[in-house]
LUMPA-516525 format. One record per residue (C-alpha): residue number from 1; residue in three letters; y, z, x. Coordinates in nm, 3 decimals, m for minus. Layout:
% residues N
    n  res       yy       zz       xx
  NUM  ALA        Y        Z        X
...
END
This chain:
% residues 181
    n  res       yy       zz       xx
    1  MET    0.002   m0.046   m0.031
    2  THR    0.357   m0.080    0.143
    3  THR    0.649    0.153    0.064
    4  THR    0.959   m0.053    0.030
    5  LYS    1.286    0.116    0.196
    6  VAL    1.496    0.297   m0.060
    7  THR    1.876    0.235    0.014
    8  PHE    2.177    0.374   m0.108
    9  ARG    2.499    0.271   m0.131
   10  ILE    2.841    0.457   m0.181
   11  PRO    2.971    0.366   m0.507
   12  GLU    3.296    0.218   m0.619
   13  ARG    3.646    0.396   m0.687
   14  GLU    3.537    0.177   m1.081
   15  GLU    3.170    0.296   m1.076
   16  VAL    3.261    0.713   m1.096
   17  SER    3.446    0.903   m1.323
   18  THR    3.779    0.949   m1.452
   19  ASN    3.761    1.337   m1.293
   20  ASN    3.593    1.193   m1.009
   21  GLN    3.878    0.905   m0.989
   22  ALA    4.145    1.198   m0.966
   23  ILE    3.985    1.428   m0.710
   24  PHE    3.906    1.103   m0.484
   25  ASN    4.283    1.085   m0.507
   26  THR    4.372    1.469   m0.415
   27  LEU    4.085    1.390   m0.092
   28  GLU    4.242    1.131    0.052
   29  LYS    4.639    1.300    0.035
   30  GLN    4.531    1.581    0.229
   31  ILE    4.218    1.423    0.466
   32  GLY    4.363    0.994    0.461
   33  PHE    4.103    0.929    0.380
   34  LEU    3.752    0.975    0.134
   35  PRO    3.448    1.113    0.334
   36  ASN    3.133    0.889    0.279
   37  VAL    2.975    1.251    0.234
   38  TYR    3.225    1.314   m0.100
   39  ALA    3.239    0.936   m0.232
   40  TYR    2.846    0.992   m0.203
   41  PHE    2.878    1.326   m0.466
   42  ALA    3.080    1.155   m0.729
   43  LYS    2.752    0.923   m0.853
   44  ASN    2.692    1.289   m1.024
   45  ASP    2.934    1.320   m1.265
   46  THR    2.976    1.673   m1.196
   47  ALA    2.831    1.749   m0.860
   48  LEU    3.175    1.606   m0.652
   49  ALA    3.383    1.898   m0.764
   50  ASP    3.082    2.162   m0.769
   51  TYR    3.052    2.064   m0.432
   52  LEU    3.399    2.127   m0.316
   53  ALA    3.447    2.445   m0.489
   54  LEU    3.171    2.635   m0.286
   55  GLN    3.328    2.455   m0.009
   56  ASN    3.655    2.551   m0.026
   57  ARG    3.613    2.893   m0.177
   58  LYS    3.818    3.235    0.022
   59  THR    3.528    3.378    0.286
   60  THR    3.631    3.665    0.518
   61  LEU    3.524    3.389    0.786
   62  THR    3.740    3.265    1.054
   63  ALA    3.789    2.879    1.021
   64  LYS    3.638    2.877    1.407
   65  GLU    3.327    3.101    1.286
   66  LYS    3.298    2.846    0.984
   67  GLU    3.298    2.606    1.239
   68  VAL    2.993    2.729    1.390
   69  VAL    2.835    2.818    1.122
   70  ASN    2.846    2.439    0.998
   71  LEU    2.782    2.286    1.380
   72  VAL    2.439    2.494    1.455
   73  THR    2.329    2.453    1.110
   74  SER    2.405    2.031    1.136
   75  GLN    2.230    2.047    1.444
   76  LEU    1.892    2.254    1.289
   77  ASN    1.943    1.996    1.008
   78  GLN    1.972    1.700    1.230
   79  CYS    2.202    1.566    1.001
   80  LYS    2.431    1.315    1.218
   81  TYR    2.695    1.292    0.946
   82  CYS    2.799    1.625    0.945
   83  GLN    2.755    1.689    1.306
   84  SER    3.029    1.390    1.354
   85  ALA    3.259    1.539    1.036
   86  HIS    3.203    1.920    1.215
   87  THR    3.270    1.769    1.581
   88  VAL    3.605    1.615    1.462
   89  ILE    3.710    1.908    1.260
   90  GLY    3.630    2.185    1.516
   91  GLN    3.836    1.996    1.781
   92  LEU    4.111    2.037    1.489
   93  HIS    4.063    2.420    1.490
   94  GLY    4.099    2.417    1.830
   95  PHE    3.698    2.388    2.007
   96  SER    3.691    2.175    2.358
   97  LYS    3.449    1.899    2.330
   98  GLU    3.205    2.068    2.593
   99  GLN    3.244    2.425    2.320
  100  ILE    3.176    2.213    2.035
  101  LEU    2.877    2.065    2.186
  102  ALA    2.745    2.438    2.330
  103  ILE    2.821    2.516    1.969
  104  ARG    2.511    2.310    1.897
  105  LYS    2.270    2.423    2.121
  106  GLY    2.296    2.740    1.955
  107  THR    2.459    2.965    2.289
  108  ILE    2.774    3.016    2.303
  109  ASP    2.927    3.126    2.653
  110  PHE    3.302    3.126    2.587
  111  ASN    3.293    3.397    2.301
  112  ASP    3.010    3.723    2.240
  113  LYS    3.110    3.762    1.885
  114  LEU    3.048    3.398    1.834
  115  ASP    2.776    3.381    2.072
  116  ALA    2.622    3.697    1.792
  117  LEU    2.774    3.429    1.486
  118  ALA    2.589    3.123    1.611
  119  LYS    2.229    3.279    1.655
  120  PHE    2.236    3.498    1.390
  121  THR    2.276    3.152    1.181
  122  THR    2.014    3.017    1.422
  123  ALA    1.760    3.259    1.291
  124  VAL    1.859    3.271    0.936
  125  VAL    1.839    2.895    0.945
  126  ASN    1.521    2.857    1.141
  127  ASN    1.306    3.140    0.949
  128  ARG    1.474    3.031    0.578
  129  GLY    1.625    3.338    0.551
  130  LYS    1.404    3.590    0.698
  131  ALA    1.607    3.659    1.029
  132  SER    1.469    3.884    1.270
  133  GLN    1.623    4.278    1.337
  134  GLU    1.719    4.154    1.672
  135  ALA    1.942    3.850    1.549
  136  ILE    2.105    4.159    1.228
  137  HIS    2.128    4.367    1.455
  138  THR    2.333    4.199    1.718
  139  PHE    2.531    4.043    1.422
  140  PHE    2.621    4.350    1.276
  141  GLU    2.724    4.489    1.682
  142  ALA    2.936    4.220    1.708
  143  GLY    3.180    4.296    1.419
  144  TYR    3.023    4.120    1.132
  145  ASP    2.971    4.308    0.832
  146  GLU    2.747    4.265    0.532
  147  ALA    3.071    4.140    0.331
  148  ASN    3.057    3.810    0.645
  149  MET    2.686    3.756    0.627
  150  ILE    2.669    3.687    0.229
  151  ASP    2.996    3.431    0.379
  152  VAL    2.760    3.259    0.660
  153  VAL    2.457    3.273    0.438
  154  MET    2.730    3.081    0.140
  155  MET    2.865    2.862    0.426
  156  ILE    2.493    2.774    0.546
  157  GLY    2.406    2.726    0.184
  158  ASP    2.694    2.446    0.137
  159  LYS    2.599    2.279    0.474
  160  ILE    2.236    2.248    0.366
  161  ILE    2.346    2.029    0.068
  162  SER    2.530    1.775    0.271
  163  ASN    2.275    1.798    0.557
  164  TYR    2.028    1.713    0.278
  165  ILE    2.204    1.478    0.156
  166  HIS    2.288    1.249    0.407
  167  ASN    1.928    1.267    0.515
  168  LEU    1.855    1.143    0.155
  169  ALA    2.105    0.941    0.131
  170  ASN    2.144    0.836    0.466
  171  PHE    2.496    0.663    0.458
  172  GLU    2.737    0.512    0.735
  173  ILE    2.895    0.805    0.903
  174  ASP    3.289    0.729    0.912
  175  PHE    3.344    0.989    1.153
  176  PRO    3.319    0.911    1.580
  177  LEU    3.043    0.986    1.632
  178  ALA    2.895    1.319    1.686
  179  GLU    2.752    1.337    2.144
  180  GLU    2.357    1.378    2.103
  181  LEU    2.293    1.696    2.297
END
């Protein structure tokens, strides 16, 4: 039995709901273009708004901490789209290219607190939430608390959603490609 490869495409503006078209307008104003990942979510009438609500929720994590979680999770899930997008975003938040590569490897030698966050994120993703007591202890010893832990899990969930969507649909990456590790 031969299986034909299923291909997915990004919808045109006129193919999505008027609500999603309005969200497209807002995203284009905020970002300067409409990233393919957001356009793809718009194939579903509610998914784009739902995803953006999750992504834009108030959090106890700093912008840099959020990017550590995003980069580590995207690396572990082998999502080239999100690795590429968050490399750009990470640089906008002050990380150097070298630091971003270190973050993606999960070992941060330039900041002990972020290193504990990267290791905790790795433990949570790799063990489906069943992180070792050592990873949890190191995370708390670095100065994080239970509210931060909840936010890390929320961020991982957010990133898993976009990682899986891209890994399934494999649409074009519209960011500069992240360097291979």
